[in-house]
C-alpha positions as CSV (number, residue, x, y, z in Angstrom):
1,X,-0.1,49.4,23.6
2,X,-2.4,46.8,23.2
3,X,-2.9,44.1,26.1
4,X,-2.6,40.4,25.3
5,X,-2.4,38.5,28.2
6,X,-2.0,35.0,26.6
7,X,0.6,32.4,25.9
8,X,2.9,33.0,22.7
9,X,5.1,30.6,21.1
10,X,8.9,31.2,22.2
11,X,10.2,32.9,19.0
12,X,7.4,35.6,19.2
13,X,9.4,38.2,21.2
14,X,12.2,38.2,19.5
15,X,10.3,38.4,16.3
16,X,8.6,41.5,18.1
17,X,11.7,42.8,19.1
18,X,13.5,42.0,15.3
19,X,10.8,45.1,14.1
20,X,11.5,47.3,16.4
21,X,8.7,47.3,18.4
22,X,8.4,47.2,22.6
23,X,6.8,44.3,24.4
24,X,6.6,43.0,28.1
25,X,6.5,39.8,28.7
26,X,6.8,37.3,32.2
27,X,8.0,33.9,32.7
28,X,5.0,31.9,34.1
29,X,5.2,29.0,37.0
30,X,4.5,25.4,36.2
31,X,0.9,26.7,37.7
32,X,-0.1,29.7,35.7
33,X,1.7,27.4,32.7
34,X,-0.6,24.9,33.0
35,X,-3.4,27.0,33.2
36,X,-2.6,29.6,30.2
37,X,-1.7,25.6,28.0
38,X,-5.4,24.6,28.7
39,X,-6.7,28.0,27.4
40,X,-4.6,28.0,24.4
41,X,-6.2,24.6,23.5
42,X,-8.8,26.3,23.5
43,X,-8.4,29.1,21.7
44,X,-6.5,26.7,19.1
45,X,-9.8,24.2,18.6
46,X,-11.7,27.3,18.5
47,X,-9.6,28.7,15.8
48,X,-9.7,25.4,13.8
49,X,-13.7,25.0,14.4
50,X,-13.7,28.7,12.3
51,X,-11.4,27.7,9.6
52,X,-12.8,27.5,6.4
53,X,-10.1,26.7,4.2
54,X,-8.1,23.2,4.5
55,X,-4.9,25.5,4.6
56,X,-5.8,27.2,8.1
57,X,-7.6,24.1,9.3
58,X,-4.3,22.1,8.8
59,X,-2.1,25.2,10.3
60,X,-4.8,25.4,13.3
61,X,-4.5,21.3,13.9
62,X,-0.5,21.9,14.2
63,X,-0.8,24.7,16.6
64,X,-3.0,22.2,19.0
65,X,-0.9,19.9,18.1
66,X,2.2,21.9,19.5
67,X,-0.1,23.0,22.8
68,X,-1.0,19.0,23.2
69,X,2.9,18.3,22.8
70,X,3.7,21.2,25.1
71,X,1.1,19.3,27.7
72,X,2.3,16.1,27.2
73,X,6.0,17.4,28.7
74,X,4.0,18.8,31.9
75,X,2.7,15.3,32.3
76,X,6.3,13.6,31.9
77,X,5.7,12.4,28.6
78,X,7.6,12.9,25.5
79,X,6.3,13.5,21.7
80,X,7.1,9.7,21.2
81,X,5.4,8.5,23.9
82,X,2.4,10.7,23.3
83,X,2.3,9.0,19.6
84,X,3.2,5.3,21.0
85,X,0.0,5.6,23.5
86,X,-2.3,6.7,20.6
87,X,-0.5,3.7,18.7
88,X,-1.6,1.5,21.0
89,X,-5.4,2.7,21.4
90,X,-5.8,2.7,17.5
91,X,-4.4,-1.3,17.4
92,X,-6.9,-2.1,20.7
93,X,-9.7,0.2,19.7
94,X,-9.1,1.4,16.4
95,X,-8.8,5.2,14.6
96,X,-11.7,7.3,13.3
97,X,-11.4,6.6,10.0
98,X,-14.2,4.5,9.3
99,X,-16.9,7.6,10.2
100,X,-18.7,5.4,12.7
101,X,-21.3,6.9,14.7
102,X,-22.7,4.9,17.1
103,X,-26.1,5.7,17.5
104,X,-27.0,3.5,20.8
105,X,-25.6,0.4,22.2
106,X,-26.7,-2.1,25.7
107,X,-24.5,-1.1,28.6
């Protein structure tokens, strides 16, 4: 059996079992869960960077968002809380839609 040792979505064991395949899982404690979520975010980021088609890129972004929501939950925030903070920052500092690259500025 191949060894994966990686965080997977909640229904993956059911999907594997429905195919008649064997698997081994472990439920992580909070500390290991946070570490694995952070690794998963890096993995999804790399997959997004490697994506060559728009559809593939959007799927990887959706995966990143799911991991980000899980991390937010660990920090006591809901999806709505995270979006509220994002909206507040957008109101105060703008978004990233104007494609502005700051070259230099006096501080």
